[in-house]
Backbone as a printed PyTorch tensor [residue, N CA C, xyz], in Angstrom:
tensor([[[  5.0590,  -3.2260,  35.6390],
         [  5.8180,  -1.9880,  35.6760],
         [  6.5720,  -1.8090,  34.3530]],

        [[  7.1640,  -2.9280,  33.8650],
         [  7.9190,  -2.8590,  32.6150],
         [  6.9990,  -2.4610,  31.4470]],

        [[  5.7600,  -3.0080,  31.4270],
         [  4.8140,  -2.6580,  30.3630],
         [  4.4100,  -1.1910,  30.4560]],

        [[  4.2550,  -0.6780,  31.6770],
         [  3.8860,   0.7360,  31.8560],
         [  4.9970,   1.6410,  31.3640]],

        [[  6.2350,   1.3280,  31.7110],
         [  7.3770,   2.1290,  31.2610],
         [  7.5130,   2.0440,  29.7480]],

        [[  7.3100,   0.8330,  29.2030],
         [  7.4020,   0.6410,  27.7570],
         [  6.3040,   1.4050,  27.0250]],

        [[  5.0730,   1.3880,  27.5760],
         [  3.9790,   2.0870,  26.9030],
         [  4.1810,   3.5960,  26.9190]],

        [[  4.6990,   4.1310,  28.0080],
         [  4.9600,   5.5700,  28.0680],
         [  6.1250,   5.9390,  27.1490]],

        [[  7.1870,   5.1420,  27.1790],
         [  8.3550,   5.4160,  26.3230],
         [  8.0270,   5.3190,  24.8470]],

        [[  7.3140,   4.2530,  24.4610],
         [  6.9730,   4.1130,  23.0410],
         [  5.9260,   5.1390,  22.6390]],

        [[  5.0520,   5.5100,  23.5700],
         [  4.0560,   6.5500,  23.2910],
         [  4.7130,   7.8770,  22.9920]],

        [[  5.7340,   8.2370,  23.7760],
         [  6.4550,   9.4890,  23.5130],
         [  7.2590,   9.3990,  22.2260]],

        [[  7.8430,   8.2360,  21.9360],
         [  8.6300,   8.0800,  20.7040],
         [  7.7470,   8.2190,  19.4670]],

        [[  6.4830,   7.8160,  19.5770],
         [  5.5660,   7.8980,  18.4390],
         [  4.9070,   9.2610,  18.2870]],

        [[  5.2040,  10.2040,  19.1660],
         [  4.6220,  11.5430,  19.0630],
         [  5.3020,  12.3950,  18.0020]],

        [[  6.5180,  12.0470,  17.6320],
         [  7.2470,  12.8240,  16.6360],
         [  6.5020,  12.8060,  15.3150]],

        [[  6.5030,  13.9350,  14.6470],
         [  5.9170,  14.0180,  13.3190],
         [  6.9320,  13.5030,  12.3120]],

        [[  6.4340,  12.9190,  11.2390],
         [  7.3190,  12.3140,  10.2560],
         [  7.0670,  12.8890,   8.8630]],

        [[  8.0110,  12.6490,   8.0180],
         [  7.8830,  12.9650,   6.6000],
         [  7.8630,  11.6270,   5.8650]],

        [[  6.7570,  11.3320,   5.1910],
         [  6.5690,  10.0340,   4.5490],
         [  6.4240,  10.2440,   3.0490]],

        [[  7.0690,   9.3840,   2.2920],
         [  6.9500,   9.4330,   0.8300],
         [  6.8740,   8.0030,   0.3080]],

        [[  6.5390,   7.8670,  -0.9640],
         [  6.4260,   6.5440,  -1.5710],
         [  7.7910,   5.8710,  -1.6210]],

        [[  7.7760,   4.5630,  -1.4590],
         [  9.0000,   3.7870,  -1.6600],
         [  9.3020,   3.7540,  -3.1500]],

        [[  9.9140,   2.6990,  -3.6120],
         [ 10.2350,   2.5800,  -5.0320],
         [  8.9530,   2.6680,  -5.8610]],

        [[  8.9270,   3.5900,  -6.8120],
         [  7.7490,   3.7710,  -7.6570],
         [  8.2170,   4.0440,  -9.0760]],

        [[  8.2860,   2.9880,  -9.8920],
         [  8.6910,   3.1640, -11.2880],
         [  7.5180,   2.8390, -12.2040]],

        [[  7.7740,   2.7300, -13.5100],
         [  6.6870,   2.5490, -14.4690],
         [  6.0710,   1.1560, -14.4410]],

        [[  6.6460,   0.1890, -13.7260],
         [  6.0790,  -1.1590, -13.5940],
         [  5.4740,  -1.3790, -12.2060]],

        [[  5.6160,  -0.3950, -11.3180],
         [  5.1310,  -0.5090,  -9.9430],
         [  3.6620,  -0.1070,  -9.8800]],

        [[  2.8430,  -0.9450,  -9.2610],
         [  1.4220,  -0.6630,  -9.1010],
         [  1.1700,  -0.0490,  -7.7310]],

        [[  1.8010,  -0.6050,  -6.6950],
         [  1.6110,  -0.1110,  -5.3340],
         [  2.9230,  -0.2160,  -4.5680]],

        [[  3.1670,   0.7920,  -3.7270],
         [  4.3590,   0.8080,  -2.8890],
         [  3.9900,   1.3750,  -1.5270]],

        [[  4.5400,   0.7940,  -0.4790],
         [  4.2860,   1.2930,   0.8710],
         [  5.0540,   2.5850,   1.0940]],

        [[  4.5160,   3.4250,   1.9730],
         [  5.1810,   4.6650,   2.3160],
         [  6.4180,   4.3970,   3.1610]],

        [[  7.4050,   5.2520,   3.0050],
         [  8.6570,   5.1260,   3.7290],
         [  8.8750,   6.3980,   4.5270]],

        [[  9.0630,   6.2400,   5.8310],
         [  9.3520,   7.3990,   6.6820],
         [ 10.8190,   7.7350,   6.5500]],

        [[ 11.1220,   9.0080,   6.5330],
         [ 12.5030,   9.4540,   6.3730],
         [ 13.3070,   9.1720,   7.6410]],

        [[ 12.6410,   8.9930,   8.7790],
         [ 13.3560,   8.8230,  10.0420],
         [ 14.2970,   7.6240,  10.0070]],

        [[ 15.3360,   7.7230,  10.7660],
         [ 16.3020,   6.6490,  10.8710],
         [ 17.3690,   6.6860,   9.7920]],

        [[ 17.0830,   7.3080,   8.6650],
         [ 18.0700,   7.3820,   7.5930],
         [ 18.9280,   8.6300,   7.7170]],

        [[ 18.4050,   9.6390,   8.3670],
         [ 19.1070,  10.9030,   8.5170],
         [ 19.7070,  10.9420,   9.9160]],

        [[ 20.9910,  11.1400,  10.0330],
         [ 21.6630,  11.1450,  11.3320],
         [ 21.1620,  12.2570,  12.2500]],

        [[ 20.6270,  13.3150,  11.6640],
         [ 20.1450,  14.4290,  12.4830],
         [ 18.7870,  14.1330,  13.0880]],

        [[ 18.0970,  13.1050,  12.6150],
         [ 16.7670,  12.7730,  13.1060],
         [ 16.8830,  12.1100,  14.4760]],

        [[ 16.2490,  12.6840,  15.4870],
         [ 16.3420,  12.1740,  16.8540],
         [ 15.3900,  11.0180,  17.1120]],

        [[ 14.4100,  10.7990,  16.2470],
         [ 13.4280,   9.7490,  16.4790],
         [ 13.8990,   8.4420,  15.8600]],

        [[ 14.5460,   7.6110,  16.6550],
         [ 14.9980,   6.3080,  16.1760],
         [ 14.2550,   5.1750,  16.8520]],

        [[ 13.3850,   5.4750,  17.8160],
         [ 12.7070,   4.4280,  18.5650],
         [ 11.2050,   4.3890,  18.3210]],

        [[ 10.7060,   5.1250,  17.3520],
         [  9.2760,   5.1240,  17.0600],
         [  8.8400,   3.8150,  16.4300]],

        [[  7.5520,   3.5170,  16.5380],
         [  6.9930,   2.2940,  15.9540],
         [  7.0020,   2.4000,  14.4340]],

        [[  7.1750,   1.2610,  13.7680],
         [  7.2780,   1.2480,  12.3110],
         [  5.9510,   1.5780,  11.6320]],

        [[  4.8620,   1.0540,  12.1260],
         [  3.5680,   1.2270,  11.4750],
         [  2.6760,   2.1580,  12.2880]],

        [[  3.1110,   3.3900,  12.4220],
         [  2.4120,   4.3680,  13.2460],
         [  2.5990,   5.7360,  12.6150]],

        [[  1.5150,   6.3750,  12.2210],
         [  1.5950,   7.6790,  11.5740],
         [  0.9150,   8.6940,  12.4760]],

        [[  1.6880,   9.6460,  12.9770],
         [  1.1720,  10.6640,  13.8910],
         [  0.4050,  11.7390,  13.1360]],

        [[ -0.6610,  12.2390,  13.7610],
         [ -1.4380,  13.3260,  13.1910],
         [ -0.5360,  14.5570,  13.0440]],

        [[ -0.5370,  15.1540,  11.8790],
         [  0.3190,  16.3050,  11.6130],
         [  1.5560,  15.9330,  10.8110]],

        [[  1.8100,  14.6360,  10.6210],
         [  2.9410,  14.2100,   9.8050],
         [  2.7160,  14.6500,   8.3620]],

        [[  3.7950,  14.8570,   7.6410],
         [  3.7140,  15.2640,   6.2380],
         [  3.8470,  14.0410,   5.3440]],

        [[  2.9630,  13.9560,   4.3700],
         [  2.9940,  12.8430,   3.4210],
         [  3.0910,  13.4340,   2.0280]],

        [[  4.1520,  13.0900,   1.3280],
         [  4.3790,  13.5890,  -0.0290],
         [  3.7180,  12.6490,  -1.0280]],

        [[  2.7420,  13.1630,  -1.7590],
         [  2.0580,  12.3850,  -2.7880],
         [  2.4520,  12.9740,  -4.1310]],

        [[  3.1130,  12.1740,  -4.9340],
         [  3.6180,  12.6510,  -6.2160],
         [  2.5400,  12.7380,  -7.2840]],

        [[  2.9360,  13.2450,  -8.4360],
         [  2.0520,  13.3400,  -9.5900],
         [  1.6870,  11.9240, -10.0240]],

        [[  0.4240,  11.7080, -10.3920],
         [ -0.0950,  10.4050, -10.8090],
         [  0.0150,   9.3460,  -9.7170]],

        [[ -0.1210,   9.7690,  -8.4760],
         [ -0.1430,   8.8450,  -7.3500],
         [ -1.3660,   9.1240,  -6.4980]],

        [[ -1.8120,   8.1070,  -5.8140],
         [ -2.8820,   8.2370,  -4.8330],
         [ -2.3620,   7.5920,  -3.5530]],

        [[ -2.5740,   8.2510,  -2.4190],
         [ -2.1230,   7.7030,  -1.1470],
         [ -3.3310,   7.2140,  -0.3620]],

        [[ -3.2360,   5.9810,   0.1400],
         [ -4.2770,   5.4160,   0.9910],
         [ -3.6870,   5.2140,   2.3760]],

        [[ -4.3700,   5.6960,   3.3860],
         [ -3.9670,   5.4590,   4.7690],
         [ -4.7350,   4.2340,   5.2370]],

        [[ -4.0160,   3.1690,   5.5510],
         [ -4.6280,   1.8940,   5.9120],
         [ -4.3740,   1.6380,   7.3880]],

        [[ -5.4530,   1.4070,   8.1200],
         [ -5.3880,   1.1690,   9.5590],
         [ -5.9390,  -0.2190,   9.8320]],

        [[ -5.0640,  -1.1510,  10.1850],
         [ -5.5000,  -2.5110,  10.4790],
         [ -6.1460,  -3.2090,   9.3010]],

        [[ -5.7130,  -2.9120,   8.0860],
         [ -6.2560,  -3.5430,   6.8940],
         [ -7.3960,  -2.7900,   6.2470]],

        [[ -7.9240,  -1.7560,   6.9030],
         [ -9.0220,  -0.9680,   6.3600],
         [ -8.5230,   0.3990,   5.9310]],

        [[ -9.0430,   0.8920,   4.8210],
         [ -8.7050,   2.2420,   4.3820],
         [ -9.3590,   3.2210,   5.3540]],

        [[ -8.5650,   4.1340,   5.9020],
         [ -9.0200,   5.0660,   6.9320],
         [ -8.5190,   6.4500,   6.5560]],

        [[ -9.0430,   7.4710,   7.1950],
         [ -8.5630,   8.8150,   6.9080],
         [ -8.1140,   9.5440,   8.1650]],

        [[ -7.8770,   8.8290,   9.2460],
         [ -7.4600,   9.4700,  10.4820],
         [ -6.1000,   8.9530,  10.9170]],

        [[ -5.2150,   9.8790,  11.2150],
         [ -3.9220,   9.5200,  11.7810],
         [ -4.0840,   9.4390,  13.2970]],

        [[ -3.1040,   8.8500,  13.9560],
         [ -3.1690,   8.7490,  15.4060],
         [ -2.7990,  10.0800,  16.0290]],

        [[ -3.3420,  10.3900,  17.2050],
         [ -3.1110,  11.7100,  17.8020],
         [ -1.6450,  11.9390,  18.1670]],

        [[ -1.2260,  13.1930,  18.0810],
         [  0.1370,  13.5650,  18.4200],
         [  0.1190,  14.8180,  19.2920]],

        [[  0.9860,  14.8310,  20.2890],
         [  1.1030,  15.9990,  21.1520],
         [  1.6280,  17.1970,  20.3640]],

        [[  2.4080,  16.9540,  19.3240],
         [  2.9850,  18.0290,  18.5250],
         [  1.9740,  18.6720,  17.5830]],

        [[  0.8120,  18.0620,  17.4250],
         [ -0.2160,  18.6620,  16.5780],
         [ -1.3760,  19.2010,  17.4080]],

        [[ -1.1640,  19.3520,  18.6980],
         [ -2.1670,  19.9560,  19.5720],
         [ -3.1280,  18.9780,  20.2090]],

        [[ -2.8270,  17.6960,  20.2000],
         [ -3.7180,  16.6790,  20.7610],
         [ -3.0850,  16.0170,  21.9790]],

        [[ -2.6220,  16.8130,  22.9420],
         [ -1.9130,  16.2730,  24.0980],
         [ -2.7760,  15.3000,  24.8880]],

        [[ -4.0200,  15.6380,  25.1680],
         [ -4.8670,  14.7530,  25.9800],
         [ -5.1430,  13.4370,  25.2550]],

        [[ -5.3860,  13.4930,  23.9270],
         [ -5.6120,  12.2680,  23.1610],
         [ -4.3340,  11.4360,  23.0730]],

        [[ -3.1890,  12.0920,  22.9680],
         [ -1.9110,  11.3840,  22.9070],
         [ -1.6380,  10.6690,  24.2300]],

        [[ -1.9250,  11.3160,  25.3460],
         [ -1.7480,  10.6670,  26.6470],
         [ -2.7150,   9.5000,  26.8100]],

        [[ -3.9380,   9.6780,  26.3630],
         [ -4.9260,   8.6010,  26.4240],
         [ -4.4640,   7.3950,  25.6020]],

        [[ -3.9030,   7.6540,  24.4310],
         [ -3.4050,   6.5670,  23.5850],
         [ -2.2110,   5.8820,  24.2340]],

        [[ -1.3540,   6.6550,  24.9120],
         [ -0.2090,   6.0600,  25.6080],
         [ -0.6670,   5.1350,  26.7240]],

        [[ -1.6910,   5.5450,  27.4510],
         [ -2.2210,   4.6820,  28.5150],
         [ -2.9670,   3.4770,  27.9330]],

        [[ -3.5380,   3.6440,  26.7510],
         [ -4.2070,   2.5280,  26.0850],
         [ -3.1930,   1.4510,  25.6980]],

        [[ -1.9550,   1.8400,  25.4490],
         [ -0.9050,   0.8760,  25.1190],
         [ -0.6320,  -0.0870,  26.2640]],

        [[ -0.8900,   0.3640,  27.4760],
         [ -0.6530,  -0.4820,  28.6440],
         [ -1.4750,  -1.7660,  28.5440]],

        [[ -2.6960,  -1.6690,  27.9960],
         [ -3.5360,  -2.8580,  27.8360],
         [ -2.9610,  -3.8320,  26.8180]],

        [[ -2.1210,  -3.3320,  25.9130],
         [ -1.5300,  -4.1700,  24.8730],
         [ -0.0620,  -4.4740,  25.1440]],

        [[  0.3550,  -4.3780,  26.3930],
         [  1.7230,  -4.7420,  26.7580],
         [  2.7670,  -3.7240,  26.3730]],

        [[  2.3740,  -2.4860,  26.1280],
         [  3.3360,  -1.4350,  25.8130],
         [  3.5000,  -1.1490,  24.3410]],

        [[  2.7760,  -1.8630,  23.4840],
         [  2.8740,  -1.6240,  22.0410],
         [  1.6160,  -0.9060,  21.5550]],

        [[  1.6720,  -0.2370,  20.4050],
         [  0.5010,   0.4810,  19.9100],
         [ -0.6730,  -0.4640,  19.6410]],

        [[ -1.8610,   0.0350,  19.8460],
         [ -3.0640,  -0.7600,  19.6020],
         [ -3.5420,  -0.6360,  18.1620]],

        [[ -2.8300,   0.1240,  17.3610],
         [ -3.1720,   0.3260,  15.9600],
         [ -1.9550,   0.0390,  15.0900]],

        [[ -2.2150,  -0.2810,  13.8460],
         [ -1.1560,  -0.4720,  12.8620],
         [ -1.5500,   0.3100,  11.6210]],

        [[ -0.8290,   1.3790,  11.3520],
         [ -1.1520,   2.2230,  10.2090],
         [ -0.0200,   2.2270,   9.2000]],

        [[ -0.4070,   2.2410,   7.9410],
         [  0.5710,   2.3450,   6.8630],
         [  0.0010,   3.2470,   5.7780]],

        [[  0.8940,   3.9040,   5.0950],
         [  0.5120,   4.6870,   3.9230],
         [  0.9270,   3.8820,   2.6990]],

        [[ -0.0250,   3.6490,   1.8060],
         [  0.2550,   2.9460,   0.5650],
         [  0.0140,   3.9040,  -0.5890]],

        [[  0.8930,   3.8460,  -1.5630],
         [  0.8100,   4.7110,  -2.7290],
         [  0.4460,   3.8660,  -3.9420]],

        [[ -0.6260,   4.2680,  -4.6320],
         [ -1.1000,   3.5720,  -5.8210],
         [ -0.7060,   4.3970,  -7.0470]],

        [[ -0.1610,   3.7360,  -8.0500],
         [  0.2510,   4.3740,  -9.2920],
         [ -0.9810,   4.6030, -10.1790]],

        [[ -1.2990,   5.8470, -10.4710],
         [ -2.4500,   6.1730, -11.3120],
         [ -2.0640,   6.3930, -12.7720]],

        [[ -0.7890,   6.2790, -13.0650],
         [ -0.2970,   6.4640, -14.4320],
         [ -0.6270,   5.2160, -15.2470]],

        [[ -0.8680,   5.3840, -16.5270],
         [ -1.1350,   4.2420, -17.3950],
         [  0.1090,   3.3540, -17.4600]],

        [[ -0.0940,   2.0720, -17.2290],
         [  1.0030,   1.1030, -17.2910],
         [  0.8740,   0.3940, -18.6260]],

        [[  1.8840,   0.5820, -19.4740],
         [  1.8310,   0.1050, -20.8580],
         [  2.7200,  -1.1090, -21.0520]],

        [[  2.5110,  -1.7740, -22.1740],
         [  3.3930,  -2.8530, -22.5900],
         [  3.2270,  -4.1350, -21.7970]],

        [[  2.0150,  -4.4470, -21.3520],
         [  1.7720,  -5.6880, -20.6240],
         [  1.4840,  -6.7670, -21.6570]],

        [[  2.3410,  -7.7720, -21.7140],
         [  2.2250,  -8.8170, -22.7280],
         [  1.1430,  -9.8280, -22.3470]],

        [[  0.4600, -10.3470, -23.3660],
         [ -0.4850, -11.4370, -23.1640],
         [ -0.3590, -12.3920, -24.3290]],

        [[ -0.8470, -13.5840, -24.1470],
         [ -0.8480, -14.5810, -25.2030],
         [ -1.4050, -15.8840, -24.6780]],

        [[ -1.9170, -16.7060, -25.5890],
         [ -2.4260, -18.0120, -25.1770],
         [ -1.2410, -18.9660, -25.0580]],

        [[ -1.1330, -19.6720, -23.9430],
         [  0.0020, -20.5740, -23.7810],
         [ -0.0520, -21.7650, -24.7410]],

        [[ -1.2570, -22.2080, -25.0660],
         [ -1.4370, -23.2930, -26.0300],
         [ -2.5260, -22.8600, -27.0070]],

        [[ -2.5680, -23.4550, -28.2050],
         [ -3.6120, -23.0890, -29.1650],
         [ -5.0040, -23.4120, -28.6210]],

        [[ -5.9720, -22.5930, -29.0160],
         [ -7.3660, -22.7930, -28.6120],
         [ -8.0750, -23.5180, -29.7480]],

        [[ -8.7400, -24.6240, -29.4180],
         [ -9.4990, -25.3870, -30.4050],
         [-10.7770, -24.6510, -30.7590]],

        [[-11.0480, -24.5510, -32.0660],
         [-12.2730, -23.8990, -32.5290],
         [-12.7380, -24.6310, -33.7810]],

        [[-14.0010, -25.0400, -33.7710],
         [-14.5510, -25.6820, -34.9660],
         [-15.3190, -24.6440, -35.7530]],

        [[-14.9020, -24.4320, -36.9940],
         [-15.5490, -23.4700, -37.8860],
         [-16.5160, -24.2250, -38.7870]],

        [[-17.8240, -23.9460, -38.6400],
         [-18.8400, -24.6570, -39.4230],
         [-18.8450, -24.2210, -40.8920]],

        [[-18.4090, -23.0020, -41.1710],
         [-18.3700, -22.5390, -42.5570],
         [-17.3500, -23.3480, -43.3660]],

        [[-16.1570, -23.5180, -42.8100],
         [-15.1150, -24.2840, -43.4970],
         [-15.1840, -25.7650, -43.1570]],

        [[-16.0450, -26.1150, -42.2040],
         [-16.1770, -27.4900, -41.7370],
         [-14.8010, -28.0530, -41.3720]],

        [[-14.1160, -27.2560, -40.5470],
         [-12.7600, -27.6650, -40.1730],
         [-12.4780, -27.2390, -38.7300]],

        [[-11.6190, -27.9960, -38.1200],
         [-11.1840, -27.6420, -36.7680],
         [ -9.9600, -26.7350, -36.8940]],

        [[-10.0450, -25.5970, -36.2470],
         [ -8.9670, -24.6180, -36.3180],
         [ -8.2780, -24.5330, -34.9660]],

        [[ -7.0090, -24.2290, -35.0000],
         [ -6.2240, -24.0210, -33.7770],
         [ -5.7870, -22.5560, -33.7810]],

        [[ -6.3420, -21.8000, -32.8450],
         [ -6.0990, -20.3610, -32.8200],
         [ -5.1010, -20.0030, -31.7200]],

        [[ -4.2580, -19.0550, -32.0350],
         [ -3.3250, -18.4960, -31.0590],
         [ -3.4960, -16.9840, -31.0730]],

        [[ -3.2040, -16.3780, -29.9390],
         [ -3.2620, -14.9270, -29.8790],
         [ -2.1580, -14.4220, -28.9650]],

        [[ -1.6520, -13.2640, -29.2850],
         [ -0.6860, -12.6030, -28.4010],
         [ -0.6690, -11.1220, -28.7570]],

        [[ -0.1500, -10.3540, -27.8140],
         [ -0.0890,  -8.9190, -28.0290],
         [  0.2490,  -8.1880, -26.7400]],

        [[ -0.0610,  -6.9080, -26.7130],
         [  0.2190,  -6.0560, -25.5560],
         [ -1.0260,  -5.2400, -25.2300]],

        [[ -1.1890,  -4.9280, -23.9560],
         [ -2.2630,  -4.0440, -23.5400],
         [ -1.7680,  -3.1640, -22.4060]],

        [[ -2.5790,  -2.2090, -22.0160],
         [ -2.2090,  -1.3200, -20.9180],
         [ -3.3790,  -1.2110, -19.9480]],

        [[ -3.0760,  -0.7930, -18.7210],
         [ -4.1250,  -0.5630, -17.7280],
         [ -3.8940,   0.8010, -17.0810]],

        [[ -4.9800,   1.3480, -16.5630],
         [ -4.9260,   2.5720, -15.7780],
         [ -5.8850,   2.3610, -14.6070]],

        [[ -5.4220,   2.6110, -13.4150],
         [ -6.2390,   2.4340, -12.2200],
         [ -7.0800,   3.7050, -12.0400]],

        [[ -8.4010,   3.5400, -12.0560],
         [ -9.2990,   4.6850, -11.9270],
         [-10.0090,   4.7170, -10.5740]],

        [[-10.0670,   3.5960,  -9.8730],
         [-10.6870,   3.5310,  -8.5550],
         [ -9.6870,   2.8820,  -7.5990]],

        [[ -8.7670,   3.6730,  -7.0130],
         [ -7.6860,   3.1000,  -6.2170],
         [ -8.1670,   2.3390,  -4.9730]],

        [[ -9.2400,   2.7950,  -4.3380],
         [ -9.7160,   2.1080,  -3.1350],
         [-10.2450,   0.7270,  -3.5000]],

        [[-11.0210,   0.6430,  -4.5420],
         [-11.5400,  -0.6570,  -4.9850],
         [-10.3990,  -1.5540,  -5.4650]],

        [[ -9.4610,  -0.9740,  -6.1940],
         [ -8.3100,  -1.7370,  -6.6730],
         [ -7.5220,  -2.3060,  -5.4870]],

        [[ -7.2840,  -1.4980,  -4.4630],
         [ -6.5650,  -1.9670,  -3.2810],
         [ -7.3340,  -3.0990,  -2.6010]],

        [[ -8.6350,  -2.9450,  -2.4760],
         [ -9.4430,  -3.9370,  -1.7680],
         [ -9.5670,  -5.2500,  -2.5330]],

        [[ -9.6120,  -5.1920,  -3.8610],
         [ -9.9140,  -6.3910,  -4.6340],
         [ -8.7170,  -7.0320,  -5.3300]],

        [[ -7.6810,  -6.2840,  -5.6380],
         [ -6.5970,  -6.8410,  -6.4560],
         [ -5.2460,  -6.9340,  -5.7680]],

        [[ -5.0500,  -6.1840,  -4.6990],
         [ -3.7350,  -6.1460,  -4.0580],
         [ -3.6430,  -7.2140,  -2.9730]],

        [[ -2.6210,  -8.0720,  -3.0130],
         [ -2.4160,  -9.0090,  -1.8980],
         [ -2.0480,  -8.2130,  -0.6390]],

        [[ -2.7570,  -8.4320,   0.4410],
         [ -2.6110,  -7.5860,   1.6260],
         [ -1.4120,  -7.9340,   2.5050]],

        [[ -0.5960,  -8.8670,   2.0740],
         [  0.6180,  -9.1720,   2.8340],
         [  1.8620,  -8.6030,   2.1560]],

        [[  1.6670,  -7.7300,   1.1860],
         [  2.7830,  -7.1880,   0.4130],
         [  2.9080,  -5.6930,   0.6200]],

        [[  4.1370,  -5.2010,   0.6200],
         [  4.3990,  -3.7700,   0.7070],
         [  4.7070,  -3.1590,  -0.6520]],

        [[  5.0450,  -4.0120,  -1.6200],
         [  5.3010,  -3.5480,  -2.9850],
         [  4.6680,  -4.5430,  -3.9450]],

        [[  3.9710,  -4.0310,  -4.9610],
         [  3.3520,  -4.8890,  -5.9590],
         [  3.6720,  -4.3180,  -7.3310]],

        [[  4.2470,  -5.1390,  -8.1860],
         [  4.5300,  -4.7340,  -9.5620],
         [  3.4340,  -5.2880, -10.4670]],

        [[  3.3990,  -4.8200, -11.6970],
         [  2.3980,  -5.2990, -12.6460],
         [  2.6050,  -6.7960, -12.9140]],

        [[  3.8370,  -7.2650, -12.8630],
         [  4.1050,  -8.6800, -13.0870],
         [  3.5030,  -9.5510, -11.9820]],

        [[  3.3780,  -8.9990, -10.7690],
         [  2.8040,  -9.7530,  -9.6550],
         [  1.3190, -10.0310,  -9.8620]],

        [[  0.6190,  -9.1590, -10.5620],
         [ -0.8210,  -9.3370, -10.7490],
         [ -1.2030,  -9.5050, -12.2190]],

        [[ -0.2230,  -9.6730, -13.0770],
         [ -0.4660,  -9.7380, -14.5180],
         [ -1.3610, -10.9160, -14.9010]],

        [[ -1.2060, -12.0670, -14.2910],
         [ -2.0050, -13.2390, -14.6600],
         [ -3.4970, -12.9760, -14.4780]],

        [[ -3.8590, -12.2330, -13.4440],
         [ -5.2580, -11.8920, -13.1970],
         [ -5.8220, -11.0890, -14.3610]],

        [[ -5.0920, -10.1110, -14.8390],
         [ -5.5910,  -9.2510, -15.9080],
         [ -5.5420,  -9.9320, -17.2620]],

        [[ -4.5440, -10.7660, -17.5080],
         [ -4.4760, -11.4780, -18.7720],
         [ -5.6620, -12.4480, -18.8750]],

        [[ -6.0020, -13.1320, -17.7730],
         [ -7.1370, -14.0440, -17.7760],
         [ -8.4300, -13.2940, -18.0640]],

        [[ -8.6180, -12.1300, -17.4620],
         [ -9.8230, -11.3340, -17.7010],
         [ -9.8440, -10.7990, -19.1260]],

        [[ -8.6770, -10.4240, -19.6530],
         [ -8.5970,  -9.8710, -21.0040],
         [ -8.9600, -10.9370, -22.0490]],

        [[ -8.4690, -12.1710, -21.8480],
         [ -8.7150, -13.2170, -22.8180],
         [-10.1600, -13.7460, -22.7790]],

        [[-10.8370, -13.5920, -21.6380],
         [-12.2190, -14.0700, -21.5600],
         [-13.2110, -12.9710, -21.9580]],

        [[-12.7450, -11.7300, -22.1210],
         [-13.6380, -10.6240, -22.4540],
         [-14.0810, -10.6720, -23.9000]]])
């Protein structure tokens, strides 16, 4: 009985439409999870909705030089969950009853992730120790060092999310993944 009451209550709480925007997104940020405005505004009546649940019809603000990915259970998806407020009453009721099988909690976990498409500049690289190189022309062993700066621009956000982003993080800065790119840059 408690699970049935919980599934109906949480199902109704998740029917509210939300306004979602990127979290912190500065010039060093590569990816940031979406943040729902609910709970921060005292006038907002929806304080009991699930954290990782995006209702169909919700508004998502995607800024300039950003790409938004809707991720459902770790997979990039393009469907939000049904909402009674967007004209899907029968699907919303079906989803509420589906929660009963999961003990009153949603059977899906959705998040909006924002990928920075702007060029990220000033990424430092350098060899930590000198590289041994034998030059046959001078018949001498040389010790080479290199350092400098490079920039990246994400052109395929879905592939970048799938291959480079740690999936247990809600925010990723360039410093978090810099070692991967410096290693690829030095071997190129």
